[in-house]
C-alpha positions in Angstrom: 0.0 0.0 0.0 1.3 3.4 -1.0 -0.4 6.7 -0.3 0.2 10.5 -0.4 -1.8 13.5 0.6 -2.3 16.5 -1.6 -4.4 19.7 -1.5 -6.8 20.4 -4.3 -6.0 23.9 -5.6 -8.0 24.3 -8.8 -11.0 26.8 -8.6 -13.8 24.3 -8.9 -12.4 21.3 -7.0 -13.0 17.9 -8.5 -16.2 18.4 -10.4 -17.3 16.7 -13.6 -14.4 17.5 -16.0 -11.5 17.0 -13.5 -13.2 13.9 -12.1 -13.5 12.4 -15.5 -9.8 13.0 -16.1 -8.9 11.6 -12.7 -11.0 8.4 -13.3 -9.5 7.9 -16.8 -6.0 8.1 -15.4 -6.7 5.9 -12.4 -8.3 3.3 -14.7 -5.1 3.0 -16.7 -3.3 1.4 -13.7 -3.8 -2.2 -12.5 -3.6 -1.3 -8.7 -6.7 -0.8 -6.6 -6.8 3.0 -6.0 -8.8 5.0 -3.5 -9.3 8.6 -2.5 -10.0 9.7 1.0 -11.5 13.0 2.3 -12.6 13.7 5.9 -12.6 10.0 6.7 -14.7 9.1 3.7 -13.2 6.8 1.1 -14.1 6.1 -2.6 -12.9 4.0 -5.5 -10.9 6.2 -7.9 -12.0 4.2 -10.9 -15.7 5.2 -10.4 -16.8 8.6 -11.6 -20.0 8.6 -9.4 -17.9 7.7 -6.3 -15.4 10.6 -7.0 -18.2 13.1 -7.6 -20.1 12.0 -4.4 -17.0 13.0 -2.3 -17.8 16.7 -2.8 -14.1 17.7 -3.2 -13.8 21.4 -3.4 -11.0 23.9 -3.6 -8.5 23.7 -0.7 -9.7 20.2 0.4 -6.9 17.9 1.6 -7.3 14.4 0.0 -5.3 11.2 0.4 -4.7 9.1 -2.7 -3.8 5.4 -1.9 -3.0 2.5 -4.1 -2.4 -1.2 -3.6 -0.9 -3.3 -6.3 1.8 -3.8 -8.8 2.0 -0.2 -10.0 0.9 1.5 -6.8 3.7 4.1 -6.5 3.5 5.2 -10.1 -0.3 5.4 -9.9 -0.3 7.6 -6.8 2.5 9.8 -8.1 0.8 10.4 -11.4 -2.6 11.2 -9.8 -0.9 13.6 -7.3 0.8 15.3 -10.2 -2.5 15.8 -12.0 -4.0 17.3 -8.8 -1.0 19.6 -8.3 -1.2 20.7 -11.9 -4.8 21.8 -11.2 -6.1 19.4 -13.8 -4.6 21.6 -16.6 -6.6 24.6 -15.4 -5.3 27.8 -17.0 
């Protein structure tokens, strides 16, 4: 199991477009990947689960993965969040 915390800095948090990007990237890895906010946990490969988390700007989230490519999965997803999902 590998995990890392990151703060969501883009204006709108993880709404529909960023969530879709997040799920697409998470689904490209074989590891089981989850996201945690305020003690609530969700599967990163499910759009509905991600959207139901209500992740807004300045929320601290923890991304965890368990499996063959766990470190790469967490690192790439954290990079995406830190890059504000490509927000200009």
